[in-house]
C-alpha angles and dihedrals in degrees: 000000000000113000113223115240124246088247094055091046091052091049092048092049092049091050091049093049091046092053091046089051091051091051092050095049101040105109090208087066104035105034117096123245115292113262096025112138099198120105125224116266112274093247090059096053092100101086127078090233094056093044093049091048091050091050089052090051091054091042089054090055090050090050091050089055090052092047095053089047095050113123090001094290090142111013121221087243090069107108092223093053092045093047093047088052093049093047088052091050089052092050093048094046094051091045090056089049089055092239106180097192122098092264096101095053093042094049091048090048091055090050092049091047091058093042091054090053093047093051092047093044093233134135119256131189115256115235139159106197122188103250135187091029092299128162131223114259134182104019088189092065092046088052091051091053091048092047093054090059092062097046125097089243093056093115091063096051108028094102092052091047090052092052092044089059092050089049090053090050088052091050090050091052091050090050091054090048100046113355130247095323089064095040100047098080090050092049088051091056089048090054090053091048091051091053091050091049091053092048091052091050093049092049093047114116113249119247113272092253091056100038114128122235114269112270119253092236127077115313119255117230132189115239119200122216129185122197119192126203119185119196124182109233088228088070091049106038141022117245113300092001122124113154131111092251091050096065109118120240092248090051091049090053092054092047091048090054090049091050091051091053092046094050090051089060112093096214121032108178101179143346117204115196113191123185122205135187137196122254096255116110134008113343094218091051091048092052090051091046093050091049092048091050092049089048092051091052089050092048090052092051092047089051087056092058107271112135113255090219093073095059132099114185124199137176116201102171111200096334096111108039122179100189128083104205129163117240087220092071117109109264097254092049091046092052090051091047092053094053094110089057090060098072146124118223119204117194115188116194116198134168128215131190113245127184112236111264095021116129 
């Protein structure tokens, strides 16, 4: 029998390993079935394929939230919608932090439970379980959230109360993971959310049967104001990046300034974050990329204390271009020309009380 040479054995081994590597990294082989909500086991979150599949699972949940909100079918003020959104935020944040406890799966499961009920139009029990081995902190804040539910103004603040409870769950998980030093920033955000919840309840119109007679002085009217901020995604993210941890320092600084202005406003009604992409590449991928970038901007602003319940997140891909660029341009010049199409628009709607006749 002819003995193979060392050279031929080496070549065969290299070819075998190369083919094995192709099989392991081909997303058609390793990605889970489309539409599946389950995440990969924590121990497997070390490959690009598993991480991409997990991001798609969370993106699907975000898209389901957008779908049930479309045309106002389920408003963002609905406690189930708000709570599903905040559970999803908690899952995504802990996933980015590489948390290997069960908190990511459990938070996502709570979000999906509420989403299923919203899509089916059925009632579902409200609950805020301690997940990921967390503990229960700040009973006074839990009591404030519970008290709001029993007040006449509950309909104006239920969404904020729902997200406050999720934030307290998150703080309890951080305490279990690293003690008070880890939990303190999360508790601080919960305190801010509780203040916002109480402001919403105080400003809520009384039921018709309890409404006071109009004052003899000048009537007070509500004046709506919308502020738009447009950021090119090139200033926020590197090419083909879209996650919360990918936001550039300069982009974080601009978003932090925006959050500070928004928090100073007494009445934020809604914040719409819309992601856009240029026309280069696959349209479906661009829509997903634009939605992920808008979601990352939203997640950053929520982490700075803005209530998740006021947000609407959209991804429009290349459907609304601003640039007029010739296809005959060299690719690098075409990419530069299309920069304005790669943008995130942030529309902040606020209301202020104005005395009739004031300027």
